C-alpha positions as CSV (number, residue, x, y, z in Angstrom):
1,E,-13.5,-0.5,-7.4
2,R,-15.2,-2.1,-10.8
3,Q,-11.6,-2.9,-11.7
4,A,-11.0,-5.0,-8.5
5,L,-14.2,-6.4,-8.4
6,A,-13.7,-7.7,-12.1
7,T,-10.2,-8.8,-11.2
8,A,-11.2,-10.4,-8.2
9,L,-14.7,-12.3,-10.1
10,K,-11.8,-13.9,-11.9
11,R,-9.1,-15.3,-10.3
12,R,-11.6,-16.8,-7.9
13,K,-14.0,-18.3,-11.1
14,L,-16.8,-16.8,-9.5
15,E,-20.1,-14.8,-11.0
16,L,-22.0,-12.2,-9.7
17,D,-25.6,-13.1,-8.0
18,L,-27.7,-10.5,-9.3
19,A,-30.8,-12.0,-7.8
20,P,-29.4,-12.4,-4.3
21,H,-33.1,-11.3,-2.2
22,G,-34.5,-14.0,-0.4
23,K,-31.6,-16.3,-0.9
24,V,-29.7,-17.5,2.4
25,L,-25.9,-16.9,2.3
26,G,-24.0,-19.9,2.3
27,R,-20.0,-18.8,1.5
28,V,-17.6,-16.1,2.2
29,H,-15.2,-15.6,-0.2
30,V,-12.4,-12.8,0.7
31,V,-9.9,-11.5,-2.1
32,N,-7.3,-8.9,-0.6
33,L,-5.5,-6.7,-3.6
34,N,-1.7,-5.9,-3.1
35,V,-1.0,-2.9,-2.0
36,F,0.6,-1.2,-5.5
37,G,-0.9,-3.7,-8.8
38,K,0.1,-3.7,-11.9
39,E,-1.3,0.1,-12.6
40,D,0.8,1.7,-9.8
41,S,4.0,0.6,-12.2
42,F,7.3,0.4,-10.5
43,L,5.8,0.5,-6.8
44,R,4.9,-2.5,-6.8
45,I,8.4,-3.7,-5.4
46,V,8.0,-1.9,-2.3
47,N,5.0,-4.6,-1.6
48,F,7.5,-6.8,-0.2
49,L,7.6,-4.5,2.7
50,H,4.0,-5.0,3.5
51,I,2.1,-8.6,4.8
52,P,-1.1,-8.5,3.2
53,T,-3.7,-8.5,5.8
54,R,-4.6,-12.0,6.2
55,E,-8.6,-13.2,5.0
56,Y,-9.5,-14.3,8.1
57,V,-9.3,-11.5,10.2
58,I,-11.3,-9.4,7.0
59,R,-13.7,-12.2,7.2
60,R,-14.7,-12.1,10.3
61,E,-15.8,-8.6,9.9
62,A,-18.5,-9.7,7.9
63,L,-21.9,-9.4,10.0
64,L,-23.8,-11.4,7.6
65,E,-23.1,-15.3,8.7
66,P,-23.6,-18.1,6.5
67,G,-27.0,-19.5,7.0
68,Q,-28.9,-15.8,7.5
69,K,-30.8,-14.1,4.6
70,W,-29.2,-11.9,2.6
71,D,-29.5,-8.4,4.2
72,D,-28.6,-5.1,1.9
73,T,-28.6,-3.1,5.3
74,I,-25.9,-5.6,7.0
75,I,-24.0,-5.8,3.8
76,Q,-23.2,-2.2,3.7
77,E,-22.4,-2.2,7.5
78,T,-20.5,-4.7,7.1
79,R,-18.5,-2.6,4.2
80,R,-18.2,0.8,6.8
81,R,-16.5,-1.9,9.1
82,I,-14.2,-2.9,6.8
83,S,-13.7,0.6,5.2
84,D,-11.4,1.4,8.0
85,P,-8.9,4.2,6.4
86,K,-6.5,2.9,8.5
87,Y,-6.0,-0.4,7.1
88,T,-8.0,-0.3,3.5
89,A,-7.8,1.9,0.7
90,L,-11.0,0.1,-1.1
91,A,-14.0,-2.3,0.1
92,V,-16.0,-3.6,-2.7
93,L,-19.2,-6.2,-1.2
94,A,-21.3,-8.2,-3.9
95,P,-23.2,-11.8,-4.3
96,V,-22.0,-14.1,-6.2
97,K,-23.3,-17.4,-7.4
98,S,-23.3,-20.4,-5.2
99,D,-22.8,-23.7,-6.1
100,K,-26.2,-24.9,-4.0
101,Q,-29.8,-24.0,-4.8
102,G,-31.2,-21.2,-2.7
103,T,-28.4,-19.8,-1.4
104,V,-25.8,-16.8,-2.6
105,D,-22.1,-15.9,-1.7
106,L,-20.5,-13.0,-0.7
107,L,-17.4,-11.9,-2.1
108,I,-15.2,-9.2,-0.5
109,V,-12.9,-7.7,-2.5
110,T,-10.2,-5.4,-0.5
111,R,-7.0,-3.4,-1.2
112,D,-4.5,-2.4,1.8
113,I,-3.4,0.7,2.7
114,F,0.8,0.5,2.9
115,S,1.1,0.1,6.8
116,L,4.3,1.4,8.0
117,R,3.9,5.0,8.5
118,L,6.1,7.9,9.7
119,N,3.5,10.1,11.7
120,S,4.3,13.6,12.9
121,N,3.1,16.6,14.3
122,Y,4.7,19.6,15.7
123,E,4.4,23.5,16.2
124,I,7.4,26.3,16.2
125,A,7.6,29.6,17.6
126,G,9.3,32.6,16.4
127,S,11.2,33.2,13.2
128,G,13.4,31.5,11.1
129,I,14.6,27.7,11.6
130,P,14.5,25.8,15.0
131,L,17.9,24.9,15.4
132,P,21.0,26.0,17.4
133,G,21.7,29.6,15.8
134,F,19.3,30.1,13.6
135,G,16.2,30.7,16.0
136,G,13.2,30.2,16.6
137,T,12.1,27.4,19.5
138,I,10.4,24.5,19.0
139,I,7.3,24.0,21.5
140,S,6.2,20.5,20.8
141,L,7.3,18.1,18.8
142,S,5.9,14.1,18.0
143,I,7.2,11.5,16.3
144,T,5.5,8.2,15.7
145,P,7.0,5.3,13.4
146,S,4.6,2.9,13.5
147,E,3.7,-0.6,11.7
148,N,-0.3,-0.7,12.0
149,N,-1.1,-4.3,10.3
150,V,1.6,-6.4,12.6
151,F,1.9,-10.3,10.8
152,G,-1.8,-8.7,8.9
153,L,-4.0,-9.1,11.8
154,R,-4.6,-5.5,11.6
155,K,-2.7,-4.6,15.3
156,T,-0.6,-1.4,15.7
157,A,2.7,-1.6,17.1
158,A,4.9,2.2,17.8
159,V,7.5,3.7,18.8
160,S,5.6,6.9,20.3
161,F,8.6,9.6,20.6
162,S,7.3,13.4,22.2
163,M,8.5,16.6,23.5
164,D,7.2,20.2,24.8
165,L,9.3,22.6,25.9
166,G,10.0,21.4,29.4
167,R,10.8,17.5,28.8
168,W,10.7,14.6,26.0
169,L,9.0,11.0,26.0
170,I,9.5,7.8,24.4
171,G,8.5,5.0,24.3
172,P,6.5,1.8,23.2
173,L,3.0,1.7,22.1
174,Y,0.7,-1.2,21.1
175,I,-3.2,-1.3,19.9
176,D,-5.4,-4.1,19.1
177,P,-8.8,-4.1,18.0
178,R,-9.8,-7.6,18.5
179,V,-8.2,-9.5,21.3
180,Y,-7.7,-12.7,20.7
181,G,-10.2,-12.5,17.7
182,T,-12.6,-11.5,20.1
183,R,-14.8,-7.8,19.6
184,V,-12.8,-6.6,23.4
185,A,-10.6,-3.7,22.4
186,F,-6.9,-3.2,23.9
187,S,-4.4,0.0,23.8
188,S,-1.7,1.0,25.7
189,I,0.8,3.5,25.7
190,F,4.2,3.3,28.4
191,Q,6.6,6.2,28.3
192,F,9.9,6.6,29.9
193,Q,10.3,10.8,31.0
194,F,13.4,12.9,30.5
195,S,14.4,16.9,31.1
196,R,14.5,18.7,27.9
197,E,17.4,21.1,29.3
198,S,19.3,18.2,30.9
199,S,18.0,14.7,29.4
200,D,18.2,13.9,33.2
201,Y,15.6,10.5,33.1
202,E,12.9,11.8,35.1
203,G,10.2,9.1,35.7
204,T,7.5,7.1,33.8
205,T,3.8,7.5,32.4
206,S,1.5,5.3,30.8
207,S,-2.3,5.3,29.9
208,T,-4.4,1.9,29.0
209,T,-7.6,0.8,27.8
210,L,-9.9,-1.6,27.9
211,S,-13.4,-1.3,25.9
212,Y,-16.1,-3.1,23.9
213,P,-17.1,-0.8,21.9
214,L,-20.3,-0.4,19.6
215,W,-19.3,-2.6,16.4
216,S,-23.0,-2.7,15.0
217,F,-25.8,-0.7,14.9
218,K,-27.7,-3.2,16.6
219,R,-25.7,-3.2,19.7
220,E,-27.5,-1.1,22.5
221,W,-24.7,-1.2,25.0
222,G,-20.7,-0.9,25.1
223,G,-18.2,0.1,28.1
224,S,-14.9,0.9,28.5
225,M,-12.0,1.1,31.1
226,S,-8.8,2.9,32.0
227,F,-5.6,3.4,33.5
228,S,-3.2,5.6,33.9
229,H,-0.4,6.2,35.8
230,F,2.3,9.8,35.8
231,V,5.2,9.4,38.1
232,A,7.3,12.3,37.2
233,P,7.9,17.1,37.3
234,S,5.2,18.2,36.2
235,R,6.1,21.6,34.3
236,Q,3.6,25.2,33.5
237,F,4.4,27.7,31.4
238,E,4.3,31.3,30.4
239,G,4.7,31.6,27.1
240,L,8.3,29.9,26.1
241,N,9.2,30.8,29.9
242,L,8.8,28.1,33.1
243,R,5.9,29.3,35.5
């Protein structure tokens, strides 16, 4: 964090303000470092596969706005909001000197997490390799390749594949934590269902949620509503056998 802060201060030609208390916030500066830096050697060549989070997307997460007095509690809460492990590997917030007397600026330094992911989970019963002739049975399997920072906007787009003993499903997944820049969050998944035994098409299922989360400690209420549908055969199993 110290190294990242020093790099950002040098890049923007800023100086730390060691006495921010009682001053009014002037500007919010944002420096978002590459996923892989100089210390990561040859790994830097894959930075081109990642679109960095846009500065205004990070800036709007600041809960302390220009014109308000510096407040350490709000600054720490802002740091917790920005330090989302889904998007951010590092987040440093520091007061820096402002051009105007009696004001202080805020410097936010972040480093993205590489956003292309291949998420997977599986469960196997029996011994051996779960391939024909090798023994072992796949009870459940899920594979979800995803882009967790679409166009640098901290939105997630993915293709979800899942399988159990009787079916397999595939379809798109989309998550938007800040719809049109508001505090409203949206998530939706739609999947087509097929028989595991014959791969025949069987129907569809979906789940969509719209919510207003408790995005600040000062918020006294939040809420959500969801809609889901399931139009396909439903199966139950005893062990590995169809009930």
